[in-house]
C-alpha positions as CSV (number, residue, x, y, z in Angstrom):
1,M,1.6,-1.6,-31.7
2,V,2.1,1.3,-29.2
3,N,4.9,1.2,-26.6
4,S,4.5,3.1,-23.4
5,V,8.2,4.3,-22.5
6,T,6.5,5.0,-18.7
7,N,5.4,1.9,-17.4
8,F,8.5,0.1,-17.7
9,G,7.8,-2.7,-19.7
10,R,4.7,-3.8,-16.8
11,S,1.2,-4.8,-19.0
12,G,-2.7,-3.1,-18.1
13,L,-3.1,-6.7,-16.4
14,Y,-0.1,-6.7,-14.4
15,D,-1.6,-3.7,-12.8
16,W,-5.5,-4.8,-12.3
17,V,-3.6,-7.5,-11.2
18,I,-2.1,-5.7,-8.2
19,Q,-4.7,-3.0,-7.6
20,R,-7.0,-6.4,-7.2
21,L,-4.5,-8.5,-5.3
22,S,-3.8,-5.5,-2.7
23,A,-7.5,-4.8,-2.2
24,V,-8.4,-8.7,-1.4
25,I,-5.7,-8.2,1.5
26,L,-6.5,-4.5,2.2
27,A,-10.1,-5.6,3.2
28,I,-8.7,-8.9,5.3
29,Y,-7.1,-7.1,7.1
30,T,-9.4,-4.5,7.7
31,L,-12.5,-6.7,9.0
32,F,-9.7,-8.4,11.6
33,L,-9.0,-5.2,12.6
34,F,-12.9,-4.7,12.9
35,G,-13.6,-8.2,14.2
36,F,-10.7,-7.7,16.8
37,V,-11.6,-4.9,18.1
38,V,-15.6,-5.6,17.9
39,A,-14.9,-9.2,20.1
40,T,-12.9,-6.8,23.1
41,P,-15.7,-4.5,23.9
42,D,-13.1,-3.7,26.3
43,L,-9.7,-3.3,25.0
44,T,-7.3,-2.1,26.5
45,F,-3.5,-0.2,25.6
46,A,-2.0,-3.6,27.4
47,E,-4.4,-6.3,24.8
48,W,-3.7,-4.3,21.3
49,H,0.3,-4.3,22.4
50,G,-0.2,-8.4,22.5
51,L,-1.6,-8.1,19.8
52,F,0.7,-6.4,17.6
53,S,3.9,-8.0,19.5
54,Q,2.8,-11.5,18.0
55,V,4.6,-12.2,14.6
56,W,2.2,-13.5,12.7
57,M,-0.2,-10.4,13.4
58,K,3.2,-8.2,12.4
59,V,3.2,-10.0,8.9
60,F,0.2,-9.7,8.4
61,S,0.1,-5.7,8.9
62,L,3.7,-5.6,6.8
63,A,1.5,-7.6,3.3
64,A,-1.7,-4.6,4.9
65,L,1.5,-1.7,4.4
66,I,3.2,-3.0,1.3
67,S,-0.9,-3.4,0.2
68,I,-1.4,0.4,0.1
69,C,1.8,1.6,-1.0
70,A,2.3,-1.2,-4.3
71,H,-2.1,0.4,-4.7
72,A,-1.6,4.0,-4.3
73,W,1.7,3.5,-7.0
74,V,-0.4,1.8,-9.1
75,G,-3.5,4.0,-9.0
76,M,-1.1,7.4,-8.5
77,W,0.9,5.7,-11.8
78,T,-2.6,5.5,-13.4
79,I,-3.7,9.3,-12.9
80,S,0.2,10.5,-14.3
81,T,-0.1,9.0,-17.5
82,D,-4.1,9.6,-17.8
83,Y,-4.5,13.1,-16.5
84,I,-0.7,14.9,-16.6
85,T,-0.1,14.5,-20.8
86,G,0.9,17.8,-22.0
87,S,4.9,17.2,-20.1
88,T,6.8,14.3,-19.4
89,S,9.2,16.1,-17.6
90,L,6.0,17.7,-14.8
91,R,4.6,13.6,-14.6
92,F,8.2,12.3,-13.8
93,I,8.9,14.4,-11.7
94,F,5.3,13.9,-10.4
95,Q,5.7,10.3,-10.7
96,L,9.1,10.6,-8.1
97,V,8.0,13.1,-5.5
98,M,5.1,10.2,-5.2
99,A,7.3,7.7,-5.0
100,G,9.5,9.3,-2.2
101,F,6.8,9.4,-0.6
102,L,5.0,5.9,-1.3
103,F,8.7,4.8,0.2
104,T,9.4,7.4,2.9
105,Y,5.7,6.1,4.1
106,L,6.7,2.3,4.1
107,V,9.7,2.9,5.6
108,W,8.4,4.5,8.6
109,G,5.4,1.9,8.8
110,I,8.3,-1.3,9.4
111,D,10.3,1.1,11.6
112,I,7.0,1.3,13.8
113,L,5.5,-2.6,12.8
114,W,9.0,-4.1,14.1
115,S,9.7,-1.5,16.5
116,V,6.5,-3.3,18.6
């Protein structure tokens, strides 16, 4: 049996489920926003603000934000383990930078989302 030291005990199935679940959430969110824009031809800032002021929309947007971060993390982790094979420290630094970017994106997104 081969043990991987870079995935902290996750299995490939876990990563696959996270990728697929996050993709479904992002697809539904995108289709909803597209449908809202199409169904509201004279969209004003007040209507857009009203949509994002609803608690259910904030929760839906938060789910999409978490999903995009999870999706990006699994994808970047896969890329780093597949293509940065020569140096474990370089791969670790790459993953650390990606985690920092995703954390910043998540915190910034939550701040913007809940300040509406």
